[in-house]
All heavy atoms as an XYZ file, in Angstrom:
966
protein
N      43.791    -71.265     55.917
C      44.969    -71.955     56.482
C      45.993    -72.068     55.349
O      45.694    -72.442     54.221
C      44.523    -73.365     56.972
C      45.679    -74.162     57.492
S      45.300    -75.798     57.968
C      43.712    -75.594     58.849
N      47.236    -71.792     55.702
C      48.367    -71.825     54.732
C      49.407    -72.852     55.199
O      49.847    -72.828     56.346
C      49.020    -70.474     54.595
C      48.251    -69.517     53.738
C      48.848    -68.107     53.701
N      50.317    -68.089     53.482
C      50.863    -67.822     52.354
N      50.153    -67.595     51.229
N      52.181    -67.740     52.231
N      49.878    -73.674     54.263
C      50.852    -74.693     54.542
C      52.036    -74.501     53.565
O      51.704    -74.305     52.320
C      50.270    -76.114     54.373
C      51.379    -77.188     54.574
C      49.165    -76.348     55.431
N      53.241    -74.587     54.122
C      54.412    -74.575     53.203
C      55.009    -75.959     53.213
O      55.254    -76.546     54.312
C      55.426    -73.590     53.753
C      56.787    -73.530     52.998
C      56.584    -73.160     51.531
C      57.816    -72.675     53.609
N      55.171    -76.544     52.038
C      55.789    -77.831     51.834
C      57.196    -77.640     51.266
O      57.297    -76.880     50.279
C      54.926    -78.739     50.889
C      53.566    -78.968     51.436
C      55.648    -80.064     50.569
C      52.624    -79.589     50.435
N      58.192    -78.254     51.845
C      59.533    -78.160     51.344
C      60.083    -79.594     51.180
O      60.271    -80.278     52.137
C      60.456    -77.342     52.311
C      61.911    -77.207     51.691
C      59.870    -75.989     52.645
N      60.239    -79.998     49.903
C      60.710    -81.333     49.592
C      61.390    -81.211     48.225
O      60.906    -80.616     47.325
C      59.543    -82.326     49.512
C      59.989    -83.791     49.471
O      60.802    -84.073     48.585
O      59.419    -84.584     50.202
N      62.565    -81.877     48.112
C      63.299    -81.752     46.795
C      62.649    -82.528     45.695
O      63.142    -82.452     44.530
C      64.772    -82.146     47.020
C      64.992    -83.541     47.532
O      64.179    -84.014     48.407
O      65.876    -84.220     47.043
N      61.650    -83.328     45.938
C      60.958    -84.094     44.943
C      59.689    -83.324     44.502
O      58.684    -83.265     45.177
C      60.520    -85.487     45.535
C      59.840    -86.379     44.534
O      59.260    -85.910     43.589
O      59.855    -87.635     44.834
N      59.774    -82.801     43.275
C      58.690    -81.952     42.787
C      57.369    -82.703     42.664
O      56.329    -82.182     43.058
C      59.083    -81.385     41.422
C      57.973    -80.439     40.874
C      58.431    -79.774     39.600
O      59.653    -79.666     39.283
O      57.616    -79.315     38.893
N      57.387    -83.959     42.196
C      56.185    -84.733     42.097
C      55.550    -84.985     43.432
O      54.337    -84.919     43.568
C      56.525    -86.122     41.392
O      57.129    -85.804     40.085
C      55.285    -86.922     41.192
N      56.383    -85.220     44.453
C      55.847    -85.452     45.776
C      55.249    -84.169     46.310
O      54.192    -84.201     46.975
C      56.956    -85.949     46.664
C      56.469    -86.509     47.982
C      55.757    -87.755     48.034
C      56.667    -85.870     49.180
C      55.289    -88.250     49.244
C      56.164    -86.343     50.345
C      55.488    -87.588     50.395
N      55.890    -83.036     46.104
C      55.301    -81.744     46.475
C      53.891    -81.560     45.882
O      52.973    -81.136     46.540
C      56.199    -80.609     46.099
S      57.641    -80.342     47.084
N      53.814    -81.859     44.578
C      52.540    -81.722     43.890
C      51.449    -82.592     44.486
O      50.297    -82.223     44.639
C      52.706    -81.950     42.415
C      53.530    -80.863     41.716
C      53.963    -81.207     40.320
O      54.005    -82.370     39.903
N      54.253    -80.210     39.528
N      51.856    -83.855     44.837
C      50.919    -84.786     45.372
C      50.419    -84.331     46.733
O      49.189    -84.334     46.969
C      51.577    -86.181     45.519
C      50.742    -87.249     46.182
C      49.519    -87.644     45.370
C      51.600    -88.495     46.506
N      51.347    -83.932     47.605
C      50.914    -83.442     48.925
C      50.042    -82.195     48.831
O      49.041    -82.081     49.484
C      52.138    -83.088     49.782
C      53.047    -84.190     50.198
C      54.211    -83.662     51.049
C      52.341    -85.262     50.954
N      50.401    -81.320     47.919
C      49.611    -80.087     47.700
C      48.224    -80.432     47.244
O      47.232    -79.863     47.755
C      50.313    -79.203     46.666
N      48.082    -81.419     46.358
C      46.743    -81.775     45.863
C      45.927    -82.290     47.008
O      44.744    -81.970     47.141
C      46.852    -82.799     44.721
C      45.538    -83.220     44.148
C      45.688    -84.212     43.037
O      46.713    -84.148     42.253
O      44.777    -85.034     42.846
N      46.482    -83.223     47.842
C      45.728    -83.754     48.964
C      45.241    -82.686     49.873
O      44.089    -82.642     50.275
C      46.638    -84.720     49.758
C      45.977    -85.143     51.076
C      46.905    -85.955     48.908
N      46.109    -81.704     50.206
C      45.720    -80.608     51.090
C      44.757    -79.614     50.421
O      43.834    -79.173     51.091
C      46.949    -79.952     51.628
C      47.939    -80.815     52.507
C      49.183    -80.058     52.781
C      47.204    -81.298     53.716
N      44.969    -79.290     49.186
C      44.115    -78.358     48.466
C      42.729    -78.935     48.320
O      41.760    -78.188     48.405
C      44.677    -78.019     47.147
C      45.861    -77.121     47.222
C      46.700    -77.010     45.953
O      46.628    -77.823     45.066
N      47.520    -75.954     45.884
N      42.618    -80.239     48.222
C      41.291    -80.885     48.158
C      40.452    -80.689     49.465
O      39.292    -80.858     49.491
C      41.379    -82.373     47.822
C      41.699    -82.559     46.353
O      41.495    -81.672     45.553
N      42.232    -83.769     46.014
N      41.147    -80.373     50.493
C      40.584    -80.052     51.852
C      40.413    -78.567     52.038
O      40.153    -78.170     53.154
C      41.362    -80.720     52.960
C      41.324    -82.229     52.934
C      39.869    -82.722     53.174
C      39.836    -84.213     53.275
N      38.529    -84.693     53.606
N      40.692    -77.811     51.018
C      40.507    -76.348     51.123
C      41.663    -75.601     51.766
O      41.528    -74.418     52.148
N      42.809    -76.228     51.838
C      43.983    -75.633     52.449
C      44.823    -74.938     51.343
O      45.073    -75.554     50.276
C      44.859    -76.719     53.185
C      44.002    -77.324     54.301
C      46.144    -76.139     53.675
C      44.678    -78.509     54.945
N      45.266    -73.763     51.651
C      46.124    -73.043     50.712
C      47.532    -73.587     50.877
O      48.073    -73.635     52.010
C      46.088    -71.546     50.965
C      46.933    -70.742     49.997
C      46.911    -69.245     50.304
O      46.236    -68.804     51.219
N      47.641    -68.510     49.510
N      48.149    -74.000     49.756
C      49.455    -74.600     49.800
C      50.473    -73.851     48.966
O      50.142    -73.505     47.847
C      49.369    -76.107     49.335
C      50.806    -76.734     49.352
C      48.429    -76.873     50.209
N      51.650    -73.634     49.490
C      52.820    -73.188     48.803
C      53.896    -74.260     48.896
O      53.999    -74.860     50.019
C      53.295    -71.826     49.445
C      54.561    -71.398     48.726
C      52.214    -70.774     49.389
N      54.550    -74.527     47.839
C      55.635    -75.543     47.986
C      56.867    -75.104     47.186
O      56.820    -74.283     46.270
C      55.118    -76.928     47.522
C      54.646    -77.013     46.093
C      53.376    -76.934     45.675
C      55.434    -77.275     44.949
N      53.292    -77.129     44.336
C      54.544    -77.352     43.858
C      56.763    -77.541     44.743
C      54.984    -77.599     42.534
C      57.216    -77.757     43.433
C      56.327    -77.837     42.331
N      57.983    -75.651     47.603
C      59.240    -75.413     46.927
C      60.129    -76.684     47.005
O      59.955    -77.430     48.013
C      60.015    -74.242     47.512
O      61.219    -74.007     46.763
C      60.341    -74.394     48.984
N      60.955    -76.886     46.056
C      61.856    -78.011     46.017
C      63.245    -77.648     46.567
O      64.169    -78.432     46.588
C      62.021    -78.578     44.619
O      62.447    -77.576     43.746
C      60.669    -79.165     44.169
N      63.351    -76.345     46.988
C      64.630    -75.790     47.424
C      64.548    -75.503     48.959
O      63.756    -74.614     49.283
C      64.955    -74.521     46.636
C      66.231    -73.863     47.023
O      66.593    -73.847     48.194
O      66.884    -73.259     46.046
N      65.327    -76.185     49.764
C      65.261    -76.060     51.156
C      65.587    -74.581     51.668
O      64.918    -74.075     52.527
N      66.574    -73.983     50.995
C      66.948    -72.673     51.413
C      65.920    -71.599     51.004
O      65.617    -70.717     51.810
C      68.338    -72.299     50.824
C      69.455    -73.171     51.297
C      70.778    -72.779     50.594
C      69.650    -73.096     52.824
N      65.311    -71.840     49.865
C      64.184    -70.995     49.448
C      62.977    -71.144     50.398
O      62.247    -70.234     50.713
C      63.737    -71.273     47.982
N      62.814    -72.380     50.879
C      61.702    -72.645     51.815
C      61.958    -71.900     53.107
O      60.988    -71.260     53.675
N      63.174    -71.872     53.579
C      63.493    -71.147     54.803
C      63.210    -69.652     54.583
O      62.627    -68.973     55.411
C      64.953    -71.352     55.234
C      65.229    -70.570     56.482
C      64.783    -71.024     57.706
C      65.962    -69.439     56.440
C      65.055    -70.330     58.882
C      66.211    -68.744     57.598
C      65.796    -69.172     58.772
O      66.028    -68.430     59.933
N      63.638    -69.149     53.453
C      63.441    -67.730     53.115
C      61.938    -67.341     53.100
O      61.536    -66.401     53.616
C      64.101    -67.391     51.774
C      64.107    -65.917     51.510
C      64.961    -65.560     50.303
O      66.172    -65.858     50.306
O      64.442    -64.982     49.369
N      61.117    -68.268     52.509
C      59.686    -68.036     52.472
C      59.108    -67.981     53.901
O      58.236    -67.201     54.161
C      59.010    -69.205     51.699
C      59.155    -69.073     50.197
C      58.439    -70.285     49.580
C      58.610    -70.277     48.068
N      57.896    -69.203     47.387
N      59.660    -68.838     54.776
C      59.126    -68.866     56.200
C      59.486    -67.584     56.920
O      58.760    -67.224     57.860
C      59.821    -70.025     56.919
O      61.095    -69.789     57.314
N      60.543    -66.867     56.502
C      60.932    -65.609     57.108
C      59.980    -64.486     56.677
O      59.612    -63.643     57.464
C      62.379    -65.283     56.854
C      62.765    -63.896     57.324
C      63.322    -66.321     57.493
N      59.626    -64.455     55.410
C      58.932    -63.305     54.831
C      57.402    -63.531     54.670
O      56.692    -62.586     54.366
C      59.565    -62.937     53.459
C      60.929    -62.438     53.639
C      61.995    -63.212     53.195
C      61.215    -61.270     54.226
C      63.292    -62.801     53.394
C      62.509    -60.773     54.401
C      63.520    -61.558     53.981
O      64.863    -61.145     54.138
N      56.923    -64.747     54.870
C      55.515    -65.065     54.742
C      55.075    -65.854     55.952
O      55.831    -66.525     56.602
C      55.297    -65.851     53.449
C      55.662    -65.116     52.199
C      55.575    -65.974     50.908
O      54.607    -66.771     50.817
O      56.441    -65.840     50.041
N      53.743    -65.753     56.196
C      53.195    -66.449     57.327
C      52.532    -67.775     56.967
O      51.798    -67.798     55.955
C      52.103    -65.516     57.964
O      51.469    -66.170     59.056
N      52.781    -68.847     57.725
C      52.208    -70.137     57.501
C      51.675    -70.738     58.751
O      52.278    -70.496     59.813
C      53.260    -71.090     56.818
C      53.763    -70.612     55.538
C      54.903    -69.878     55.372
C      53.018    -70.911     54.314
C      55.312    -69.431     54.170
C      53.475    -70.435     53.101
C      54.629    -69.669     53.048
O      55.013    -69.262     51.797
N      50.643    -71.521     58.659
C      50.069    -72.206     59.804
C      50.798    -73.506     60.118
O      50.784    -73.981     61.270
C      48.598    -72.462     59.604
C      47.818    -71.152     59.384
O      47.689    -70.414     60.310
O      47.296    -70.967     58.260
N      51.411    -74.107     59.022
C      52.066    -75.378     59.203
C      53.141    -75.532     58.130
O      53.016    -74.998     57.031
C      51.001    -76.500     59.003
C      51.524    -77.948     59.028
C      52.016    -78.351     60.408
C      50.401    -78.890     58.585
N      54.251    -76.165     58.561
C      55.320    -76.453     57.653
C      55.391    -78.006     57.524
O      55.399    -78.673     58.564
C      56.650    -75.930     58.214
C      56.627    -74.419     58.376
C      56.233    -73.919     59.583
C      56.986    -73.593     57.319
C      56.180    -72.531     59.750
C      56.976    -72.185     57.527
C      56.602    -71.679     58.753
N      55.570    -78.508     56.323
C      55.796    -79.943     56.098
C      57.157    -80.005     55.408
O      57.295    -79.513     54.257
C      54.705    -80.563     55.235
C      53.334    -80.457     55.966
C      55.005    -82.043     54.938
C      52.166    -80.962     55.190
N      58.104    -80.600     56.023
C      59.500    -80.557     55.571
C      60.073    -81.981     55.374
O      59.952    -82.889     56.276
C      60.409    -79.881     56.612
C      59.924    -78.513     57.139
C      60.877    -78.026     58.217
C      59.820    -77.506     55.974
N      60.735    -82.168     54.236
C      61.443    -83.403     54.027
C      62.789    -83.343     54.766
O      63.350    -82.257     54.938
C      61.678    -83.615     52.515
C      62.317    -84.971     52.161
O      62.083    -85.939     52.899
O      62.989    -85.060     51.114
N      63.302    -84.467     55.227
C      64.532    -84.482     55.958
C      65.765    -84.381     54.981
O      66.608    -83.553     55.161
C      64.653    -85.763     56.780
C      66.018    -85.999     57.396
C      66.542    -84.887     58.339
O      65.838    -83.950     58.651
O      67.681    -84.953     58.725
N      65.813    -85.211     54.015
C      66.953    -85.210     53.143
C      66.803    -84.424     51.834
O      66.014    -84.828     50.953
C      67.306    -86.705     52.755
C      67.847    -87.435     53.975
C      68.513    -88.713     53.528
N      68.973    -89.450     54.716
C      69.517    -90.674     54.630
N      69.734    -91.198     53.476
N      69.897    -91.272     55.720
N      67.485    -83.311     51.798
C      67.424    -82.474     50.617
C      68.852    -81.946     50.341
O      69.653    -81.873     51.321
C      66.534    -81.234     50.865
C      65.036    -81.639     51.105
S      64.036    -80.184     51.406
C      64.513    -79.777     53.081
N      69.142    -81.520     49.112
C      70.450    -80.937     48.901
C      70.618    -79.643     49.643
O      69.632    -78.916     49.862
C      70.433    -80.631     47.356
C      69.321    -81.515     46.772
C      68.352    -81.705     47.945
N      71.770    -79.382     50.142
C      72.177    -78.159     50.818
C      71.727    -77.998     52.267
O      72.439    -77.403     53.056
C      71.690    -76.907     50.014
C      72.157    -76.788     48.580
C      71.616    -75.543     47.941
C      73.702    -76.746     48.467
N      70.573    -78.555     52.610
C      70.095    -78.400     53.976
C      69.170    -79.582     54.337
O      68.459    -80.124     53.511
C      69.272    -77.037     54.104
C      68.032    -77.050     53.270
C      68.939    -76.751     55.533
N      69.266    -79.997     55.596
C      68.450    -81.065     56.086
C      67.180    -80.457     56.700
O      67.149    -79.313     57.148
C      69.162    -81.843     57.205
C      70.408    -82.591     56.829
C      71.080    -83.195     58.059
C      70.074    -83.688     55.819
N      66.077    -81.261     56.676
C      64.840    -80.754     57.287
C      65.023    -80.414     58.724
O      64.443    -79.469     59.203
N      65.807    -81.206     59.463
C      66.053    -80.921     60.873
C      66.802    -79.590     61.085
O      66.525    -78.891     62.032
C      66.812    -82.066     61.566
O      67.884    -82.463     60.734
C      65.918    -83.275     61.765
N      67.625    -79.205     60.131
C      68.303    -77.917     60.178
C      67.297    -76.805     59.959
O      67.299    -75.762     60.640
C      69.430    -77.820     59.148
C      70.551    -78.771     59.482
C      71.565    -78.884     58.357
O      71.190    -78.697     57.174
O      72.717    -79.246     58.679
N      66.347    -77.010     59.015
C      65.309    -76.030     58.771
C      64.442    -75.875     60.018
O      64.068    -74.742     60.391
C      64.439    -76.462     57.604
C      64.963    -76.258     56.200
C      64.006    -76.774     55.167
C      65.320    -74.771     55.939
N      64.124    -76.990     60.700
C      63.322    -76.927     61.891
C      63.983    -76.026     62.920
O      63.363    -75.221     63.563
C      63.032    -78.341     62.436
C      62.123    -79.100     61.532
C      62.441    -78.310     63.877
C      61.991    -80.578     61.800
N      65.299    -76.267     63.083
C      66.028    -75.444     64.115
C      65.931    -73.973     63.772
O      65.635    -73.136     64.612
C      67.471    -75.887     64.192
C      67.676    -77.252     64.791
C      69.072    -77.800     64.639
O      69.855    -77.243     63.870
O      69.399    -78.690     65.387
N      66.030    -73.612     62.502
C      65.924    -72.191     62.093
C      64.479    -71.645     62.272
O      64.261    -70.558     62.765
N      63.531    -72.462     61.889
C      62.118    -72.051     62.008
C      61.767    -71.800     63.491
O      61.111    -70.858     63.853
C      61.201    -73.171     61.453
C      61.126    -73.293     59.947
C      60.391    -74.541     59.559
C      60.514    -72.065     59.314
N      62.231    -72.737     64.343
C      61.882    -72.565     65.771
C      62.637    -71.438     66.396
O      62.160    -70.884     67.408
C      62.181    -73.920     66.518
C      61.195    -74.999     66.041
C      60.927    -75.938     67.187
C      59.785    -76.891     66.821
N      58.712    -76.745     67.702
N      63.802    -71.082     65.900
C      64.535    -69.881     66.392
C      63.679    -68.636     66.108
O      63.562    -67.773     66.959
C      65.880    -69.740     65.736
C      67.045    -70.207     66.569
C      68.397    -69.728     66.080
N      68.605    -70.075     64.683
C      69.084    -71.216     64.205
N      69.350    -72.196     65.035
N      69.271    -71.408     62.915
N      63.133    -68.545     64.911
C      62.368    -67.375     64.478
C      60.931    -67.442     65.062
O      60.357    -66.399     65.239
C      62.277    -67.341     62.974
C      63.641    -67.008     62.335
O      64.481    -66.396     62.979
N      63.826    -67.452     61.129
N      60.404    -68.617     65.226
C      58.996    -68.762     65.712
C      58.875    -70.075     66.556
O      58.600    -71.108     65.989
C      58.023    -68.873     64.518
C      56.635    -69.066     64.917
O      56.312    -69.050     66.111
N      55.763    -69.209     63.953
N      59.174    -69.935     67.824
C      59.218    -71.098     68.672
C      57.846    -71.941     68.653
O      57.796    -73.104     68.976
C      59.397    -70.595     70.113
C      60.062    -69.245     69.844
C      59.499    -68.754     68.582
N      56.752    -71.293     68.277
C      55.436    -71.941     68.259
C      55.115    -72.547     66.885
O      54.037    -73.061     66.687
C      54.317    -70.928     68.632
C      54.541    -70.290     69.959
C      54.730    -71.250     71.087
O      54.041    -72.213     71.220
N      55.790    -71.017     71.942
N      56.083    -72.547     65.941
C      55.809    -73.026     64.588
C      55.351    -74.502     64.703
O      55.883    -75.295     65.416
C      57.089    -72.947     63.778
N      54.341    -74.783     63.901
C      53.816    -76.156     63.808
C      54.428    -76.830     62.547
O      54.404    -76.291     61.438
C      52.327    -76.137     63.679
C      51.680    -75.526     64.905
C      50.217    -75.577     64.914
C      49.518    -74.972     66.110
N      50.207    -74.732     67.266
N      55.104    -77.969     62.787
C      55.905    -78.554     61.770
C      55.694    -80.109     61.749
O      55.571    -80.709     62.806
C      57.449    -78.333     62.070
C      57.673    -76.791     62.137
C      58.332    -78.950     60.989
C      59.031    -76.456     62.748
N      55.652    -80.665     60.539
C      55.734    -82.109     60.390
C      56.950    -82.390     59.540
O      57.217    -81.827     58.508
C      54.489    -82.645     59.628
C      53.216    -82.379     60.492
C      54.624    -84.088     59.320
C      51.907    -82.652     59.715
N      57.783    -83.365     60.018
C      58.975    -83.841     59.322
C      58.621    -85.115     58.601
O      58.001    -85.989     59.192
C      60.112    -84.050     60.292
C      61.424    -84.455     59.683
C      62.034    -83.374     58.795
C      62.417    -84.807     60.846
N      59.000    -85.186     57.329
C      58.741    -86.460     56.565
C      60.080    -86.976     56.070
O      61.030    -86.215     55.796
C      57.758    -86.232     55.382
C      58.265    -85.083     54.439
C      56.396    -85.876     55.906
C      57.377    -84.953     53.201
N      60.151    -88.318     55.918
C      61.396    -88.910     55.430
C      61.182    -90.311     54.936
O      60.384    -91.095     55.532
C      62.444    -88.897     56.532
O      63.615    -89.467     56.048
N      61.901    -90.690     53.893
C      61.952    -92.098     53.478
C      62.922    -92.881     54.338
O      62.995    -94.105     54.244
C      62.443    -92.182     52.045
O      61.485    -91.562     51.192
N      63.731    -92.186     55.136
C      64.814    -92.794     55.935
C      64.522    -92.515     57.405
O      65.359    -91.997     58.125
C      66.147    -92.184     55.541
C      66.351    -92.319     54.056
C      66.116    -91.212     53.249
C      66.835    -93.512     53.485
C      66.314    -91.318     51.847
C      67.042    -93.583     52.152
C      66.776    -92.503     51.279
N      63.363    -92.953     57.907
C      62.931    -92.630     59.287
C      63.487    -93.650     60.237
O      62.749    -94.496     60.778
C      61.421    -92.548     59.396
N      64.826    -93.702     60.375
C      65.438    -94.645     61.310
C      65.338    -94.169     62.759
O      64.816    -93.096     63.017
C      66.892    -94.869     60.931
C      67.737    -93.637     60.913
O      67.256    -92.629     61.427
O      68.829    -93.682     60.362
N      65.846    -94.976     63.690
C      65.758    -94.616     65.063
C      66.425    -93.298     65.377
O      65.922    -92.488     66.238
C      66.412    -95.716     65.983
C      65.546    -96.929     66.059
C      66.101    -97.788     67.187
N      65.367    -99.076     67.277
C      64.241    -99.231     68.001
N      63.736    -98.239     68.688
N      63.676   -100.405     68.101
N      67.579    -92.999     64.752
C      68.259    -91.754     65.036
C      67.395    -90.526     64.591
O      67.323    -89.572     65.324
C      69.614    -91.730     64.283
N      66.770    -90.616     63.501
C      65.891    -89.530     63.067
C      64.660    -89.453     63.913
O      64.195    -88.321     64.205
C      65.546    -89.685     61.552
C      64.724    -88.516     60.958
C      65.437    -87.139     61.156
C      64.424    -88.767     59.487
N      64.113    -90.581     64.311
C      62.959    -90.551     65.219
C      63.302    -89.818     66.503
O      62.558    -88.985     66.973
C      62.460    -91.976     65.484
C      61.818    -92.649     64.295
C      61.562    -94.160     64.560
O      61.820    -94.655     65.636
N      61.107    -94.832     63.530
N      64.505    -90.141     67.050
C      64.912    -89.518     68.303
C      65.138    -88.010     68.074
O      64.758    -87.133     68.873
C      66.197    -90.154     68.811
C      66.641    -89.637     70.106
C      67.798    -90.435     70.735
C      68.235    -89.734     71.993
N      68.387    -90.562     73.061
N      65.791    -87.672     66.947
C      66.048    -86.283     66.632
C      64.744    -85.450     66.484
O      64.622    -84.364     66.994
C      66.821    -86.172     65.338
C      67.142    -84.815     64.875
C      68.558    -84.402     65.444
N      68.934    -83.175     64.832
C      68.886    -82.008     65.525
N      68.518    -81.939     66.726
N      69.248    -80.901     64.922
N      63.717    -86.064     65.785
C      62.410    -85.336     65.640
C      61.769    -85.139     67.042
O      61.166    -84.133     67.288
C      61.595    -86.007     64.647
O      61.061    -87.272     65.127
N      61.864    -86.199     67.873
C      61.278    -86.081     69.212
C      61.984    -84.960     70.029
O      61.300    -84.152     70.663
C      61.427    -87.404     69.979
C      60.451    -88.423     69.502
C      60.667    -89.779     70.191
O      61.717    -90.033     70.864
N      59.717    -90.676     70.056
N      63.277    -84.899     69.884
C      64.021    -83.857     70.645
C      63.644    -82.479     70.094
O      63.652    -81.466     70.846
C      65.555    -84.096     70.487
C      66.049    -85.282     71.275
O      65.349    -85.760     72.200
N      67.199    -85.768     70.913
N      63.345    -82.372     68.808
C      62.920    -81.089     68.235
C      61.440    -80.791     68.490
O      60.970    -79.722     68.236
C      63.181    -81.085     66.762
C      64.644    -81.029     66.376
C      64.809    -81.338     64.836
C      65.273    -79.662     66.680
N      60.696    -81.790     68.971
C      59.320    -81.622     69.324
C      58.391    -81.613     68.057
O      57.384    -80.902     68.071
N      58.819    -82.346     67.057
C      57.936    -82.418     65.846
C      57.677    -83.881     65.496
O      58.517    -84.730     65.667
C      58.649    -81.675     64.620
C      58.863    -80.266     64.932
C      59.907    -82.329     64.208
N      56.488    -84.086     64.971
C      56.136    -85.506     64.550
C      56.897    -85.842     63.279
O      57.182    -84.996     62.423
C      54.646    -85.449     64.321
C      54.299    -84.022     64.024
C      55.311    -83.191     64.772
N      57.183    -87.146     63.144
C      57.895    -87.649     61.953
C      56.922    -88.595     61.243
O      56.366    -89.541     61.835
C      59.169    -88.437     62.438
C      59.908    -89.157     61.377
C      60.487    -88.135     60.305
C      61.059    -89.927     62.009
N      56.819    -88.353     59.925
C      55.951    -89.163     59.077
C      56.829    -89.892     58.098
O      57.584    -89.286     57.309
C      54.969    -88.303     58.363
C      53.889    -88.932     57.487
C      53.121    -89.953     58.215
C      52.937    -87.887     56.928
N      56.801    -91.257     58.120
C      57.663    -92.036     57.274
C      57.027    -92.297     55.896
O      55.862    -92.657     55.807
C      57.923    -93.393     58.006
O      58.794    -94.168     57.207
N      57.798    -92.022     54.844
C      57.365    -92.284     53.518
C      57.565    -93.738     53.217
O      58.520    -94.351     53.637
C      58.223    -91.533     52.466
C      58.072    -89.984     52.517
C      58.995    -89.457     51.416
C      59.109    -87.941     51.510
N      60.072    -87.414     50.534
N      56.688    -94.379     52.420
C      55.480    -93.803     51.856
C      54.400    -93.846     52.878
O      54.408    -94.597     53.911
C      55.130    -94.815     50.750
C      55.704    -96.104     51.223
C      56.961    -95.757     52.034
N      53.368    -92.994     52.715
C      52.231    -92.932     53.599
C      50.960    -92.612     52.817
O      51.007    -92.113     51.722
C      52.427    -91.893     54.698
C      52.816    -90.524     54.168
C      51.889    -89.651     53.673
C      54.174    -90.137     54.157
C      52.247    -88.388     53.192
C      54.529    -88.889     53.693
C      53.593    -88.017     53.251
N      49.818    -92.969     53.389
C      48.524    -92.762     52.716
C      48.091    -91.344     52.944
O      48.488    -90.672     53.952
C      47.477    -93.692     53.289
N      47.293    -90.807     52.069
C      46.766    -89.434     52.176
C      46.069    -89.250     53.519
O      46.192    -88.208     54.156
C      45.858    -89.140     50.969
N      45.283    -90.276     53.967
C      44.572    -90.189     55.193
C      45.550    -90.001     56.383
O      45.219    -89.280     57.291
C      43.691    -91.437     55.410
C      42.587    -91.582     54.425
C      43.037    -92.174     53.050
O      44.139    -92.734     52.965
O      42.287    -92.006     52.070
N      46.694    -90.653     56.298
C      47.655    -90.490     57.383
C      48.209    -89.115     57.452
O      48.360    -88.498     58.460
C      48.769    -91.517     57.224
C      49.771    -91.533     58.312
C      49.261    -91.972     59.657
N      50.236    -91.881     60.685
C      50.085    -91.234     61.877
N      48.890    -90.736     62.161
N      51.048    -91.140     62.708
N      48.488    -88.572     56.244
C      48.934    -87.162     56.118
C      47.914    -86.231     56.817
O      48.291    -85.362     57.590
C      49.209    -86.774     54.695
C      49.519    -85.283     54.483
C      50.820    -84.874     55.175
C      49.504    -84.907     53.021
N      46.657    -86.376     56.434
C      45.592    -85.536     56.936
C      45.509    -85.693     58.464
O      45.285    -84.683     59.210
C      44.259    -85.809     56.277
C      44.269    -85.433     54.779
C      43.042    -85.894     54.139
C      44.495    -83.947     54.597
N      45.616    -86.917     59.015
C      45.617    -87.090     60.469
C      46.777    -86.342     61.122
O      46.568    -85.744     62.172
C      45.784    -88.601     60.807
C      44.569    -89.420     60.438
C      44.872    -90.948     60.644
O      45.982    -91.327     61.018
O      43.946    -91.717     60.370
N      47.922    -86.392     60.494
C      49.122    -85.706     61.087
C      48.952    -84.211     61.030
O      49.270    -83.524     61.988
C      50.385    -86.116     60.288
C      50.779    -87.565     60.421
S      51.522    -88.010     61.994
C      53.136    -87.246     61.828
N      48.341    -83.694     59.935
C      48.123    -82.243     59.807
C      47.082    -81.843     60.890
O      47.361    -80.819     61.592
C      47.560    -81.912     58.430
C      47.037    -80.496     58.366
C      48.690    -82.136     57.377
N      46.010    -82.586     61.076
C      45.044    -82.257     62.131
C      45.732    -82.306     63.522
O      45.492    -81.451     64.330
C      43.862    -83.192     62.084
C      42.947    -82.948     60.943
C      41.808    -83.928     60.860
O      41.813    -84.991     61.486
O      40.769    -83.587     60.182
N      46.559    -83.295     63.749
C      47.242    -83.432     64.982
C      48.144    -82.262     65.282
O      48.210    -81.692     66.395
N      48.904    -81.799     64.267
C      49.872    -80.763     64.432
C      49.137    -79.432     64.663
O      49.585    -78.583     65.423
C      50.747    -80.637     63.162
N      48.013    -79.252     63.969
C      47.227    -77.948     64.128
C      46.372    -77.982     65.320
O      45.869    -76.950     65.762
C      46.398    -77.741     62.862
C      47.194    -77.479     61.570
C      46.266    -77.394     60.388
C      48.020    -76.204     61.743
N      46.082    -79.193     65.874
C      45.181    -79.280     67.007
C      43.714    -79.011     66.671
O      42.931    -78.634     67.557
N      43.339    -79.186     65.393
C      41.975    -79.018     64.958
C      41.680    -79.883     63.747
O      42.601    -80.288     63.017
C      41.691    -77.534     64.676
O      42.470    -77.120     63.534
N      40.473    -80.110     63.473
C      40.054    -80.926     62.340
C      39.985    -80.102     61.109
O      39.771    -78.935     61.118
C      38.724    -81.688     62.645
O      37.709    -80.719     62.735
N      40.254    -80.789     59.998
C      40.237    -80.121     58.699
C      38.819    -80.240     58.136
O      38.295    -81.306     58.079
C      41.269    -80.793     57.698
C      42.671    -80.679     58.282
C      41.187    -80.176     56.366
C      43.698    -81.504     57.542
N      38.276    -79.093     57.805
C      36.944    -79.084     57.233
C      37.027    -79.403     55.717
O      38.013    -79.026     55.051
C      36.279    -77.732     57.362
C      36.300    -77.150     58.762
C      35.124    -77.688     59.523
C      34.944    -76.980     60.859
N      35.545    -77.613     61.984
N      36.005    -80.221     55.226
C      36.021    -80.428     53.793
C      35.992    -79.154     52.994
O      35.418    -78.184     53.483
C      34.732    -81.276     53.545
C      34.465    -81.897     54.889
C      34.969    -80.878     55.875
N      36.506    -79.120     51.794
C      36.637    -77.905     51.016
C      35.237    -77.336     50.692
O      35.130    -76.112     50.539
C      37.389    -78.199     49.714
N      34.217    -78.160     50.581
C      32.887    -77.663     50.187
C      32.018    -77.233     51.335
O      30.834    -76.968     51.180
C      32.208    -78.782     49.380
C      32.915    -79.045     48.098
O      33.642    -78.188     47.588
N      32.729    -80.233     47.545
N      32.507    -77.223     52.555
C      31.628    -76.932     53.660
C      31.808    -75.467     54.170
O      32.673    -74.779     53.767
C      31.874    -77.822     54.898
O      33.184    -77.717     55.360
């Protein structure tokens, strides 16, 4: 399983990657939203985890592009600013919204929900 994380906070990317890698998930991450979109065009991923507020591009704009290229793309939107407007926007886009800060367990629950399957421990 491959996941692409796009968040302008490098430390946060590393933290998310560690949580997922500990479950045996292959993770690619970038702090550049436009580079993230480019990766999505040329490489295959099972899930995208996107921050909403980044320089140059919003996560919701990336979602629109991803869904144009792959309507079945599985995506989780994350944000420190998960207000009602963003909640409504994520619902309209058909993606779950995860509000920062969150526990690792909550992230894993959201990943399982988005993928529609449980995550196996890395050692099994």
